[in-house]
PyMOL Python script that loads the backbone (N, CA, C, O; Angstrom):
from pymol import cmd

cmd.read_pdbstr("""\
ATOM      1  N   MET A   1     -13.877   0.130  20.264  1.00  0.00           N
ATOM      2  CA  MET A   1     -14.732   0.382  21.081  1.00  0.00           C
ATOM      3  C   MET A   1     -15.759   1.518  20.653  1.00  0.00           C
ATOM      4  O   MET A   1     -15.212   2.538  20.234  1.00  0.00           O
ATOM      5  N   LYS A   2     -17.025   1.526  20.681  1.00  0.00           N
ATOM      6  CA  LYS A   2     -17.730   2.637  20.065  1.00  0.00           C
ATOM      7  C   LYS A   2     -18.189   3.769  20.868  1.00  0.00           C
ATOM      8  O   LYS A   2     -18.508   3.316  21.967  1.00  0.00           O
ATOM      9  N   TYR A   3     -18.337   4.811  20.832  1.00  0.00           N
ATOM     10  CA  TYR A   3     -18.603   6.031  22.001  1.00  0.00           C
ATOM     11  C   TYR A   3     -19.229   4.767  23.188  1.00  0.00           C
ATOM     12  O   TYR A   3     -19.030   3.553  23.234  1.00  0.00           O
ATOM     13  N   LEU A   4     -19.828   5.441  23.830  1.00  0.00           N
ATOM     14  CA  LEU A   4     -20.581   5.354  25.210  1.00  0.00           C
ATOM     15  C   LEU A   4     -21.188   6.323  25.181  1.00  0.00           C
ATOM     16  O   LEU A   4     -20.961   6.994  24.175  1.00  0.00           O
ATOM     17  N   THR A   5     -22.264   6.943  26.210  1.00  0.00           N
ATOM     18  CA  THR A   5     -22.128   8.616  26.097  1.00  0.00           C
ATOM     19  C   THR A   5     -22.748   8.481  27.700  1.00  0.00           C
ATOM     20  O   THR A   5     -23.505   9.328  28.174  1.00  0.00           O
ATOM     21  N   GLN A   6     -22.280   7.244  28.454  1.00  0.00           N
ATOM     22  CA  GLN A   6     -22.300   7.332  29.932  1.00  0.00           C
ATOM     23  C   GLN A   6     -20.975   7.068  30.316  1.00  0.00           C
ATOM     24  O   GLN A   6     -20.413   6.134  29.745  1.00  0.00           O
ATOM     25  N   VAL A   7     -20.223   7.849  31.366  1.00  0.00           N
ATOM     26  CA  VAL A   7     -18.566   8.117  31.257  1.00  0.00           C
ATOM     27  C   VAL A   7     -18.764   8.330  33.298  1.00  0.00           C
ATOM     28  O   VAL A   7     -19.000   9.378  33.900  1.00  0.00           O
ATOM     29  N   LYS A   8     -18.599   7.218  33.762  1.00  0.00           N
ATOM     30  CA  LYS A   8     -18.765   8.048  35.409  1.00  0.00           C
ATOM     31  C   LYS A   8     -17.127   6.987  35.724  1.00  0.00           C
ATOM     32  O   LYS A   8     -16.611   6.032  35.143  1.00  0.00           O
ATOM     33  N   PRO A   9     -16.735   7.923  37.104  1.00  0.00           N
ATOM     34  CA  PRO A   9     -15.541   7.140  37.757  1.00  0.00           C
ATOM     35  C   PRO A   9     -15.935   6.448  38.413  1.00  0.00           C
ATOM     36  O   PRO A   9     -17.087   6.153  38.733  1.00  0.00           O
ATOM     37  N   ILE A  10     -14.359   5.879  38.873  1.00  0.00           N
ATOM     38  CA  ILE A  10     -14.525   4.134  39.858  1.00  0.00           C
ATOM     39  C   ILE A  10     -15.695   4.682  41.049  1.00  0.00           C
ATOM     40  O   ILE A  10     -16.708   4.051  41.352  1.00  0.00           O
ATOM     41  N   THR A  11     -15.258   6.074  41.658  1.00  0.00           N
ATOM     42  CA  THR A  11     -15.811   6.368  42.563  1.00  0.00           C
ATOM     43  C   THR A  11     -17.696   6.349  42.689  1.00  0.00           C
ATOM     44  O   THR A  11     -18.454   6.096  43.626  1.00  0.00           O
ATOM     45  N   TYR A  12     -17.945   6.791  41.096  1.00  0.00           N
ATOM     46  CA  TYR A  12     -19.427   7.237  41.385  1.00  0.00           C
ATOM     47  C   TYR A  12     -19.774   6.190  41.695  1.00  0.00           C
ATOM     48  O   TYR A  12     -20.461   6.212  42.716  1.00  0.00           O
ATOM     49  N   LEU A  13     -19.500   4.523  40.962  1.00  0.00           N
ATOM     50  CA  LEU A  13     -19.634   3.375  41.157  1.00  0.00           C
ATOM     51  C   LEU A  13     -19.960   2.903  42.455  1.00  0.00           C
ATOM     52  O   LEU A  13     -20.852   2.130  42.805  1.00  0.00           O
ATOM     53  N   LYS A  14     -18.981   3.567  43.190  1.00  0.00           N
ATOM     54  CA  LYS A  14     -19.094   3.170  44.678  1.00  0.00           C
ATOM     55  C   LYS A  14     -19.926   3.963  45.281  1.00  0.00           C
ATOM     56  O   LYS A  14     -20.461   3.697  46.357  1.00  0.00           O
ATOM     57  N   SER A  15     -20.076   4.867  44.712  1.00  0.00           N
ATOM     58  CA  SER A  15     -21.495   5.661  45.967  1.00  0.00           C
ATOM     59  C   SER A  15     -22.294   5.876  45.389  1.00  0.00           C
ATOM     60  O   SER A  15     -23.000   6.807  45.776  1.00  0.00           O
ATOM     61  N   HIS A  16     -22.614   5.276  44.327  1.00  0.00           N
ATOM     62  CA  HIS A  16     -24.032   5.123  43.359  1.00  0.00           C
ATOM     63  C   HIS A  16     -24.747   3.734  43.045  1.00  0.00           C
ATOM     64  O   HIS A  16     -25.504   3.454  42.116  1.00  0.00           O
ATOM     65  N   ALA A  17     -24.454   3.242  43.702  1.00  0.00           N
ATOM     66  CA  ALA A  17     -24.808   1.640  43.077  1.00  0.00           C
ATOM     67  C   ALA A  17     -25.869   1.277  42.506  1.00  0.00           C
ATOM     68  O   ALA A  17     -26.203   0.728  41.456  1.00  0.00           O
ATOM     69  N   ALA A  18     -26.408   1.767  43.564  1.00  0.00           N
ATOM     70  CA  ALA A  18     -28.679   1.749  43.459  1.00  0.00           C
ATOM     71  C   ALA A  18     -28.840   2.556  42.619  1.00  0.00           C
ATOM     72  O   ALA A  18     -29.561   2.226  41.677  1.00  0.00           O
ATOM     73  N   GLU A  19     -28.327   3.721  42.624  1.00  0.00           N
ATOM     74  CA  GLU A  19     -28.962   4.536  40.844  1.00  0.00           C
ATOM     75  C   GLU A  19     -28.301   3.810  39.594  1.00  0.00           C
ATOM     76  O   GLU A  19     -28.851   3.214  38.667  1.00  0.00           O
ATOM     77  N   ILE A  20     -27.111   4.013  39.818  1.00  0.00           N
ATOM     78  CA  ILE A  20     -26.542   2.407  38.793  1.00  0.00           C
ATOM     79  C   ILE A  20     -27.293   1.761  37.894  1.00  0.00           C
ATOM     80  O   ILE A  20     -27.487   1.940  36.692  1.00  0.00           O
ATOM     81  N   VAL A  21     -27.778   0.792  38.857  1.00  0.00           N
ATOM     82  CA  VAL A  21     -28.665   0.032  38.695  1.00  0.00           C
ATOM     83  C   VAL A  21     -30.179  -0.200  38.186  1.00  0.00           C
ATOM     84  O   VAL A  21     -30.576  -1.147  37.507  1.00  0.00           O
ATOM     85  N   LYS A  22     -31.014   1.011  38.728  1.00  0.00           N
ATOM     86  CA  LYS A  22     -32.043   1.747  38.198  1.00  0.00           C
ATOM     87  C   LYS A  22     -31.746   2.553  36.996  1.00  0.00           C
ATOM     88  O   LYS A  22     -32.657   2.632  36.171  1.00  0.00           O
ATOM     89  N   THR A  23     -31.010   2.958  36.831  1.00  0.00           N
ATOM     90  CA  THR A  23     -30.563   3.677  35.399  1.00  0.00           C
ATOM     91  C   THR A  23     -30.287   2.918  34.516  1.00  0.00           C
ATOM     92  O   THR A  23     -31.047   3.133  33.572  1.00  0.00           O
ATOM     93  N   LEU A  24     -29.585   2.118  34.304  1.00  0.00           N
ATOM     94  CA  LEU A  24     -29.571   0.573  33.602  1.00  0.00           C
ATOM     95  C   LEU A  24     -30.275   0.325  33.366  1.00  0.00           C
ATOM     96  O   LEU A  24     -30.580   0.258  32.176  1.00  0.00           O
ATOM     97  N   SER A  25     -31.015   0.023  34.280  1.00  0.00           N
ATOM     98  CA  SER A  25     -32.900  -1.189  33.876  1.00  0.00           C
ATOM     99  C   SER A  25     -33.414  -0.665  33.589  1.00  0.00           C
ATOM    100  O   SER A  25     -34.265  -1.110  32.819  1.00  0.00           O
ATOM    101  N   ASP A  26     -33.428   1.195  33.998  1.00  0.00           N
ATOM    102  CA  ASP A  26     -34.388   2.010  32.492  1.00  0.00           C
ATOM    103  C   ASP A  26     -34.101   2.344  31.315  1.00  0.00           C
ATOM    104  O   ASP A  26     -34.907   2.543  30.407  1.00  0.00           O
ATOM    105  N   SER A  27     -32.973   2.420  31.268  1.00  0.00           N
ATOM    106  CA  SER A  27     -32.504   2.915  30.163  1.00  0.00           C
ATOM    107  C   SER A  27     -31.632   1.629  29.170  1.00  0.00           C
ATOM    108  O   SER A  27     -31.029   2.077  28.194  1.00  0.00           O
ATOM    109  N   ARG A  28     -31.583   0.579  29.326  1.00  0.00           N
ATOM    110  CA  ARG A  28     -30.232   0.057  28.829  1.00  0.00           C
ATOM    111  C   ARG A  28     -29.175   0.409  27.659  1.00  0.00           C
ATOM    112  O   ARG A  28     -28.827   0.015  26.546  1.00  0.00           O
ATOM    113  N   GLU A  29     -28.862   1.487  28.699  1.00  0.00           N
ATOM    114  CA  GLU A  29     -27.609   1.702  27.510  1.00  0.00           C
ATOM    115  C   GLU A  29     -26.485   1.841  28.697  1.00  0.00           C
ATOM    116  O   GLU A  29     -26.509   2.337  29.823  1.00  0.00           O
ATOM    117  N   PRO A  30     -25.305   1.043  27.769  1.00  0.00           N
ATOM    118  CA  PRO A  30     -24.140   0.559  29.305  1.00  0.00           C
ATOM    119  C   PRO A  30     -23.559   1.879  29.739  1.00  0.00           C
ATOM    120  O   PRO A  30     -23.794   3.005  29.302  1.00  0.00           O
ATOM    121  N   LEU A  31     -22.647   1.439  30.816  1.00  0.00           N
ATOM    122  CA  LEU A  31     -21.872   2.545  31.442  1.00  0.00           C
ATOM    123  C   LEU A  31     -20.407   1.824  31.163  1.00  0.00           C
ATOM    124  O   LEU A  31     -19.890   0.707  31.189  1.00  0.00           O
ATOM    125  N   LEU A  32     -20.051   3.342  30.851  1.00  0.00           N
ATOM    126  CA  LEU A  32     -18.675   3.039  31.162  1.00  0.00           C
ATOM    127  C   LEU A  32     -18.014   3.598  32.717  1.00  0.00           C
ATOM    128  O   LEU A  32     -18.317   4.653  33.274  1.00  0.00           O
ATOM    129  N   ILE A  33     -16.906   2.422  33.274  1.00  0.00           N
ATOM    130  CA  ILE A  33     -16.496   3.158  34.160  1.00  0.00           C
ATOM    131  C   ILE A  33     -14.758   2.927  34.269  1.00  0.00           C
ATOM    132  O   ILE A  33     -14.087   1.918  34.052  1.00  0.00           O
ATOM    133  N   THR A  34     -14.265   4.620  34.794  1.00  0.00           N
ATOM    134  CA  THR A  34     -13.208   4.882  34.790  1.00  0.00           C
ATOM    135  C   THR A  34     -12.074   4.809  35.737  1.00  0.00           C
ATOM    136  O   THR A  34     -12.302   5.828  36.390  1.00  0.00           O
ATOM    137  N   GLN A  35     -11.121   4.352  36.199  1.00  0.00           N
ATOM    138  CA  GLN A  35      -9.843   4.327  37.085  1.00  0.00           C
ATOM    139  C   GLN A  35      -8.990   4.829  36.467  1.00  0.00           C
ATOM    140  O   GLN A  35      -8.659   4.278  35.418  1.00  0.00           O
ATOM    141  N   ASN A  36      -7.979   6.682  37.097  1.00  0.00           N
ATOM    142  CA  ASN A  36      -7.268   7.166  36.907  1.00  0.00           C
ATOM    143  C   ASN A  36      -7.987   7.525  35.257  1.00  0.00           C
ATOM    144  O   ASN A  36      -7.261   7.164  34.331  1.00  0.00           O
ATOM    145  N   GLY A  37      -8.836   7.947  35.000  1.00  0.00           N
ATOM    146  CA  GLY A  37      -8.617   8.163  33.536  1.00  0.00           C
ATOM    147  C   GLY A  37      -8.948   7.235  32.363  1.00  0.00           C
ATOM    148  O   GLY A  37      -9.188   7.727  31.260  1.00  0.00           O
ATOM    149  N   GLU A  38      -8.966   6.111  32.529  1.00  0.00           N
ATOM    150  CA  GLU A  38      -8.474   4.845  31.757  1.00  0.00           C
ATOM    151  C   GLU A  38     -10.320   4.107  31.877  1.00  0.00           C
ATOM    152  O   GLU A  38     -11.100   4.075  32.828  1.00  0.00           O
ATOM    153  N   ALA A  39     -10.466   3.538  30.246  1.00  0.00           N
ATOM    154  CA  ALA A  39     -11.831   2.456  30.963  1.00  0.00           C
ATOM    155  C   ALA A  39     -11.735   1.799  31.020  1.00  0.00           C
ATOM    156  O   ALA A  39     -11.074   1.267  30.128  1.00  0.00           O
ATOM    157  N   LYS A  40     -12.391   0.740  32.419  1.00  0.00           N
ATOM    158  CA  LYS A  40     -11.796  -0.797  33.166  1.00  0.00           C
ATOM    159  C   LYS A  40     -12.321  -1.286  32.923  1.00  0.00           C
ATOM    160  O   LYS A  40     -11.864  -2.338  32.477  1.00  0.00           O
ATOM    161  N   LEU A  41     -14.102  -1.098  32.922  1.00  0.00           N
ATOM    162  CA  LEU A  41     -15.273  -2.081  32.897  1.00  0.00           C
ATOM    163  C   LEU A  41     -16.057  -1.515  31.945  1.00  0.00           C
ATOM    164  O   LEU A  41     -15.602  -0.542  31.343  1.00  0.00           O
ATOM    165  N   VAL A  42     -17.216  -1.950  31.665  1.00  0.00           N
ATOM    166  CA  VAL A  42     -18.317  -1.787  31.318  1.00  0.00           C
ATOM    167  C   VAL A  42     -19.792  -1.925  32.077  1.00  0.00           C
ATOM    168  O   VAL A  42     -19.330  -2.991  32.483  1.00  0.00           O
ATOM    169  N   VAL A  43     -20.640  -1.888  32.446  1.00  0.00           N
ATOM    170  CA  VAL A  43     -21.462  -2.136  33.137  1.00  0.00           C
ATOM    171  C   VAL A  43     -22.840  -2.050  32.340  1.00  0.00           C
ATOM    172  O   VAL A  43     -23.256  -0.992  31.867  1.00  0.00           O
ATOM    173  N   ILE A  44     -23.587  -3.417  32.226  1.00  0.00           N
ATOM    174  CA  ILE A  44     -24.934  -2.920  31.645  1.00  0.00           C
ATOM    175  C   ILE A  44     -25.971  -4.077  32.355  1.00  0.00           C
ATOM    176  O   ILE A  44     -25.573  -4.908  33.172  1.00  0.00           O
ATOM    177  N   ASP A  45     -27.273  -3.971  31.915  1.00  0.00           N
ATOM    178  CA  ASP A  45     -28.002  -4.723  32.307  1.00  0.00           C
ATOM    179  C   ASP A  45     -28.566  -5.884  32.353  1.00  0.00           C
ATOM    180  O   ASP A  45     -29.093  -5.869  31.240  1.00  0.00           O
ATOM    181  N   VAL A  46     -28.900  -7.047  32.879  1.00  0.00           N
ATOM    182  CA  VAL A  46     -28.819  -8.090  32.466  1.00  0.00           C
ATOM    183  C   VAL A  46     -29.537  -8.651  31.211  1.00  0.00           C
ATOM    184  O   VAL A  46     -29.184  -9.675  30.628  1.00  0.00           O
ATOM    185  N   LYS A  47     -30.707  -7.773  30.820  1.00  0.00           N
ATOM    186  CA  LYS A  47     -31.432  -8.406  29.668  1.00  0.00           C
ATOM    187  C   LYS A  47     -30.402  -8.030  28.598  1.00  0.00           C
ATOM    188  O   LYS A  47     -30.202  -8.917  27.768  1.00  0.00           O
ATOM    189  N   SER A  48     -29.679  -6.844  28.443  1.00  0.00           N
ATOM    190  CA  SER A  48     -28.627  -6.467  27.286  1.00  0.00           C
ATOM    191  C   SER A  48     -28.029  -7.886  27.739  1.00  0.00           C
ATOM    192  O   SER A  48     -28.419  -8.826  27.046  1.00  0.00           O
ATOM    193  N   TYR A  49     -27.142  -8.203  28.794  1.00  0.00           N
ATOM    194  CA  TYR A  49     -26.180  -9.204  28.515  1.00  0.00           C
ATOM    195  C   TYR A  49     -26.410 -10.207  28.218  1.00  0.00           C
ATOM    196  O   TYR A  49     -25.512 -10.816  27.637  1.00  0.00           O
ATOM    197  N   ASP A  50     -27.938 -11.019  28.498  1.00  0.00           N
ATOM    198  CA  ASP A  50     -28.708 -12.122  27.732  1.00  0.00           C
ATOM    199  C   ASP A  50     -28.470 -12.261  26.529  1.00  0.00           C
ATOM    200  O   ASP A  50     -27.937 -13.303  26.146  1.00  0.00           O
ATOM    201  N   GLU A  51     -28.925 -10.885  25.315  1.00  0.00           N
ATOM    202  CA  GLU A  51     -29.391 -10.764  24.369  1.00  0.00           C
ATOM    203  C   GLU A  51     -28.469 -10.463  24.273  1.00  0.00           C
ATOM    204  O   GLU A  51     -28.784  -9.308  24.562  1.00  0.00           O
ATOM    205  N   GLN A  52     -27.188 -10.373  24.073  1.00  0.00           N
ATOM    206  CA  GLN A  52     -25.523 -10.326  23.760  1.00  0.00           C
ATOM    207  C   GLN A  52     -25.623 -12.096  23.805  1.00  0.00           C
ATOM    208  O   GLN A  52     -26.061 -12.768  22.871  1.00  0.00           O
ATOM    209  N   ALA A  53     -25.175 -12.582  24.947  1.00  0.00           N
ATOM    210  CA  ALA A  53     -24.800 -13.846  25.240  1.00  0.00           C
ATOM    211  C   ALA A  53     -25.691 -14.166  23.735  1.00  0.00           C
ATOM    212  O   ALA A  53     -25.181 -14.129  22.615  1.00  0.00           O
ATOM    213  N   GLU A  54     -26.786 -14.407  23.967  1.00  0.00           N
ATOM    214  CA  GLU A  54     -27.896 -14.954  22.477  1.00  0.00           C
ATOM    215  C   GLU A  54     -27.491 -15.137  21.283  1.00  0.00           C
ATOM    216  O   GLU A  54     -27.603 -16.082  20.502  1.00  0.00           O
ATOM    217  N   THR A  55     -26.758 -13.615  21.189  1.00  0.00           N
ATOM    218  CA  THR A  55     -26.639 -13.291  19.523  1.00  0.00           C
ATOM    219  C   THR A  55     -24.875 -14.107  19.645  1.00  0.00           C
ATOM    220  O   THR A  55     -24.717 -15.019  18.834  1.00  0.00           O
ATOM    221  N   LEU A  56     -23.980 -13.884  20.331  1.00  0.00           N
ATOM    222  CA  LEU A  56     -22.718 -14.484  20.368  1.00  0.00           C
ATOM    223  C   LEU A  56     -22.717 -15.764  20.655  1.00  0.00           C
ATOM    224  O   LEU A  56     -21.591 -16.212  20.870  1.00  0.00           O
ATOM    225  N   ALA A  57     -23.650 -16.567  20.740  1.00  0.00           N
ATOM    226  CA  ALA A  57     -23.472 -18.398  20.487  1.00  0.00           C
ATOM    227  C   ALA A  57     -24.507 -18.396  19.251  1.00  0.00           C
ATOM    228  O   ALA A  57     -24.305 -19.607  19.170  1.00  0.00           O
ATOM    229  N   LEU A  58     -25.023 -18.259  18.671  1.00  0.00           N
ATOM    230  CA  LEU A  58     -25.543 -17.598  17.615  1.00  0.00           C
ATOM    231  C   LEU A  58     -24.406 -17.561  16.267  1.00  0.00           C
ATOM    232  O   LEU A  58     -24.235 -18.307  15.302  1.00  0.00           O
ATOM    233  N   LEU A  59     -23.745 -16.296  16.742  1.00  0.00           N
ATOM    234  CA  LEU A  59     -22.772 -16.436  16.156  1.00  0.00           C
ATOM    235  C   LEU A  59     -22.000 -17.396  15.966  1.00  0.00           C
ATOM    236  O   LEU A  59     -21.786 -17.901  14.864  1.00  0.00           O
ATOM    237  N   LYS A  60     -21.485 -17.757  17.063  1.00  0.00           N
ATOM    238  CA  LYS A  60     -20.390 -19.252  17.003  1.00  0.00           C
ATOM    239  C   LYS A  60     -21.442 -20.449  16.126  1.00  0.00           C
ATOM    240  O   LYS A  60     -21.075 -21.326  15.344  1.00  0.00           O
ATOM    241  N   ILE A  61     -22.500 -20.193  16.471  1.00  0.00           N
ATOM    242  CA  ILE A  61     -22.779 -21.834  15.579  1.00  0.00           C
ATOM    243  C   ILE A  61     -22.329 -21.354  13.780  1.00  0.00           C
ATOM    244  O   ILE A  61     -21.572 -22.130  13.197  1.00  0.00           O
ATOM    245  N   LEU A  62     -22.802 -20.167  13.061  1.00  0.00           N
ATOM    246  CA  LEU A  62     -22.628 -19.728  12.027  1.00  0.00           C
ATOM    247  C   LEU A  62     -21.456 -20.141  12.076  1.00  0.00           C
ATOM    248  O   LEU A  62     -21.369 -21.367  12.007  1.00  0.00           O
ATOM    249  N   ALA A  63     -19.629 -19.070  12.257  1.00  0.00           N
ATOM    250  CA  ALA A  63     -18.556 -19.398  12.341  1.00  0.00           C
ATOM    251  C   ALA A  63     -17.807 -21.357  12.122  1.00  0.00           C
ATOM    252  O   ALA A  63     -16.742 -21.722  11.624  1.00  0.00           O
ATOM    253  N   LEU A  64     -18.952 -22.181  12.752  1.00  0.00           N
ATOM    254  CA  LEU A  64     -18.806 -23.133  12.718  1.00  0.00           C
ATOM    255  C   LEU A  64     -18.998 -23.706  11.221  1.00  0.00           C
ATOM    256  O   LEU A  64     -18.082 -24.250  10.604  1.00  0.00           O
ATOM    257  N   GLY A  65     -20.433 -23.500  10.661  1.00  0.00           N
ATOM    258  CA  GLY A  65     -21.070 -24.096   9.796  1.00  0.00           C
ATOM    259  C   GLY A  65     -19.745 -23.734   8.816  1.00  0.00           C
ATOM    260  O   GLY A  65     -18.943 -24.502   8.285  1.00  0.00           O
ATOM    261  N   ASN A  66     -19.842 -22.103   8.782  1.00  0.00           N
ATOM    262  CA  ASN A  66     -19.003 -21.687   7.004  1.00  0.00           C
ATOM    263  C   ASN A  66     -17.722 -22.598   7.747  1.00  0.00           C
ATOM    264  O   ASN A  66     -17.120 -23.092   6.794  1.00  0.00           O
ATOM    265  N   ARG A  67     -17.004 -23.062   9.115  1.00  0.00           N
ATOM    266  CA  ARG A  67     -16.130 -23.647   8.483  1.00  0.00           C
ATOM    267  C   ARG A  67     -16.491 -25.172   7.854  1.00  0.00           C
ATOM    268  O   ARG A  67     -16.092 -25.755   6.845  1.00  0.00           O
ATOM    269  N   GLU A  68     -17.228 -25.462   8.690  1.00  0.00           N
ATOM    270  CA  GLU A  68     -17.898 -26.885   7.966  1.00  0.00           C
ATOM    271  C   GLU A  68     -17.372 -26.576   6.265  1.00  0.00           C
ATOM    272  O   GLU A  68     -16.338 -26.826   5.646  1.00  0.00           O
ATOM    273  N   ILE A  69     -18.792 -25.846   5.890  1.00  0.00           N
ATOM    274  CA  ILE A  69     -19.145 -25.735   4.627  1.00  0.00           C
ATOM    275  C   ILE A  69     -17.347 -25.824   3.831  1.00  0.00           C
ATOM    276  O   ILE A  69     -16.812 -26.639   3.079  1.00  0.00           O
ATOM    277  N   GLU A  70     -17.002 -24.856   4.321  1.00  0.00           N
ATOM    278  CA  GLU A  70     -15.111 -24.622   3.415  1.00  0.00           C
ATOM    279  C   GLU A  70     -14.385 -26.273   3.715  1.00  0.00           C
ATOM    280  O   GLU A  70     -13.489 -26.754   3.022  1.00  0.00           O
ATOM    281  N   ALA A  71     -14.913 -26.823   4.693  1.00  0.00           N
ATOM    282  CA  ALA A  71     -13.883 -28.170   4.681  1.00  0.00           C
ATOM    283  C   ALA A  71     -14.682 -29.462   3.700  1.00  0.00           C
ATOM    284  O   ALA A  71     -14.225 -30.537   3.311  1.00  0.00           O
ATOM    285  N   GLY A  72     -15.757 -28.974   3.548  1.00  0.00           N
ATOM    286  CA  GLY A  72     -16.348 -29.747   2.767  1.00  0.00           C
ATOM    287  C   GLY A  72     -17.368 -30.648   3.546  1.00  0.00           C
ATOM    288  O   GLY A  72     -17.663 -31.713   3.004  1.00  0.00           O
ATOM    289  N   GLN A  73     -17.984 -30.324   4.843  1.00  0.00           N
ATOM    290  CA  GLN A  73     -18.043 -31.333   5.426  1.00  0.00           C
ATOM    291  C   GLN A  73     -19.669 -30.904   5.816  1.00  0.00           C
ATOM    292  O   GLN A  73     -20.056 -30.474   6.902  1.00  0.00           O
ATOM    293  N   PHE A  74     -20.476 -31.153   4.607  1.00  0.00           N
ATOM    294  CA  PHE A  74     -21.452 -30.721   4.407  1.00  0.00           C
ATOM    295  C   PHE A  74     -22.667 -31.940   3.142  1.00  0.00           C
ATOM    296  O   PHE A  74     -22.131 -32.491   2.181  1.00  0.00           O
ATOM    297  N   ARG A  75     -23.750 -32.076   3.341  1.00  0.00           N
ATOM    298  CA  ARG A  75     -24.825 -32.775   2.747  1.00  0.00           C
ATOM    299  C   ARG A  75     -25.737 -31.713   1.815  1.00  0.00           C
ATOM    300  O   ARG A  75     -26.067 -30.710   2.449  1.00  0.00           O
ATOM    301  N   SER A  76     -26.173 -31.752   0.514  1.00  0.00           N
ATOM    302  CA  SER A  76     -26.860 -31.182   0.121  1.00  0.00           C
ATOM    303  C   SER A  76     -28.542 -31.366   1.164  1.00  0.00           C
ATOM    304  O   SER A  76     -28.775 -32.087   2.133  1.00  0.00           O
ATOM    305  N   ALA A  77     -29.315 -30.509   0.525  1.00  0.00           N
ATOM    306  CA  ALA A  77     -30.445 -29.966   1.297  1.00  0.00           C
ATOM    307  C   ALA A  77     -31.946 -31.195   0.485  1.00  0.00           C
ATOM    308  O   ALA A  77     -32.975 -31.646   0.989  1.00  0.00           O
ATOM    309  N   ARG A  78     -31.371 -31.324  -0.830  1.00  0.00           N
ATOM    310  CA  ARG A  78     -31.961 -32.565  -1.031  1.00  0.00           C
ATOM    311  C   ARG A  78     -32.001 -34.110  -0.626  1.00  0.00           C
ATOM    312  O   ARG A  78     -32.914 -34.928  -0.516  1.00  0.00           O
ATOM    313  N   ASP A  79     -30.732 -34.151  -0.465  1.00  0.00           N
ATOM    314  CA  ASP A  79     -29.982 -35.944   0.120  1.00  0.00           C
ATOM    315  C   ASP A  79     -30.913 -36.029   1.799  1.00  0.00           C
ATOM    316  O   ASP A  79     -31.244 -37.097   2.313  1.00  0.00           O
ATOM    317  N   VAL A  80     -31.292 -34.129   2.641  1.00  0.00           N
ATOM    318  CA  VAL A  80     -31.201 -34.449   3.799  1.00  0.00           C
ATOM    319  C   VAL A  80     -32.519 -34.581   3.586  1.00  0.00           C
ATOM    320  O   VAL A  80     -33.068 -35.480   4.223  1.00  0.00           O
ATOM    321  N   LEU A  81     -33.375 -33.735   2.646  1.00  0.00           N
ATOM    322  CA  LEU A  81     -34.351 -34.358   2.949  1.00  0.00           C
ATOM    323  C   LEU A  81     -35.545 -35.449   2.264  1.00  0.00           C
ATOM    324  O   LEU A  81     -36.738 -35.743   2.185  1.00  0.00           O
ATOM    325  N   THR A  82     -34.362 -35.716   1.918  1.00  0.00           N
ATOM    326  CA  THR A  82     -34.431 -37.506   0.886  1.00  0.00           C
ATOM    327  C   THR A  82     -34.515 -38.422   1.716  1.00  0.00           C
ATOM    328  O   THR A  82     -35.377 -39.289   1.857  1.00  0.00           O
ATOM    329  N   ASP A  83     -33.291 -38.142   2.451  1.00  0.00           N
ATOM    330  CA  ASP A  83     -33.607 -39.331   3.603  1.00  0.00           C
ATOM    331  C   ASP A  83     -34.858 -39.151   4.556  1.00  0.00           C
ATOM    332  O   ASP A  83     -35.688 -40.020   4.826  1.00  0.00           O
ATOM    333  N   LEU A  84     -34.826 -37.962   4.970  1.00  0.00           N
ATOM    334  CA  LEU A  84     -35.657 -37.848   6.314  1.00  0.00           C
ATOM    335  C   LEU A  84     -37.092 -38.040   5.579  1.00  0.00           C
ATOM    336  O   LEU A  84     -38.069 -38.302   6.281  1.00  0.00           O
ATOM    337  N   ASN A  85     -37.239 -37.904   4.073  1.00  0.00           N
ATOM    338  CA  ASN A  85     -38.898 -38.548   3.690  1.00  0.00           C
ATOM    339  C   ASN A  85     -38.887 -39.764   3.845  1.00  0.00           C
ATOM    340  O   ASN A  85     -39.960 -40.271   4.172  1.00  0.00           O
ATOM    341  N   SER A  86     -37.381 -40.894   3.626  1.00  0.00           N
ATOM    342  CA  SER A  86     -37.271 -42.358   3.565  1.00  0.00           C
ATOM    343  C   SER A  86     -37.613 -43.003   5.007  1.00  0.00           C
ATOM    344  O   SER A  86     -38.266 -44.031   5.184  1.00  0.00           O
ATOM    345  N   GLU A  87     -37.141 -42.332   5.817  1.00  0.00           N
ATOM    346  CA  GLU A  87     -37.109 -42.201   7.605  1.00  0.00           C
ATOM    347  C   GLU A  87     -38.661 -42.528   7.735  1.00  0.00           C
ATOM    348  O   GLU A  87     -39.224 -43.467   8.298  1.00  0.00           O
ATOM    349  N   GLU A  88     -39.133 -41.516   7.075  1.00  0.00           N
ATOM    350  CA  GLU A  88     -40.926 -41.279   7.685  1.00  0.00           C
ATOM    351  C   GLU A  88     -42.024 -42.116   6.847  1.00  0.00           C
ATOM    352  O   GLU A  88     -43.238 -41.943   6.951  1.00  0.00           O
ATOM    353  N   ALA A  89     -41.337 -43.135   5.920  1.00  0.00           N
ATOM    354  CA  ALA A  89     -42.239 -43.739   4.869  1.00  0.00           C
ATOM    355  C   ALA A  89     -42.375 -45.147   5.914  1.00  0.00           C
ATOM    356  O   ALA A  89     -43.422 -45.794   5.945  1.00  0.00           O
ATOM    357  N   GLN A  90     -40.834 -45.617   6.984  1.00  0.00           N
ATOM    358  CA  GLN A  90     -40.610 -46.394   7.174  1.00  0.00           C
ATOM    359  C   GLN A  90     -41.324 -46.698   8.494  1.00  0.00           C
ATOM    360  O   GLN A  90     -41.182 -47.795   9.034  1.00  0.00           O
TER     361      GLN A  90
END
""", "prot")
cmd.dss("prot")
cmd.show_as("cartoon", "prot")
cmd.util.cbc("prot")
cmd.orient("prot")
């Protein structure tokens, strides 16, 4: 895990929830929550979460594409374009 600059104990989360929401929304920097001195969770704002989810989805699509290429399950761009052009001509 990369180093997070905001690290707070779980008791801070419990007693400063509204402040944490404002801070995370403004700074968009994640907050690491610890319990008994051990990292337990990371809190992030919704916009950052959405961006990470979109990035992960794109990476999954790329990984699937790479697997298909490695398995030989692909067509050349020229063949695809030829097929598209012949469908447009009809």
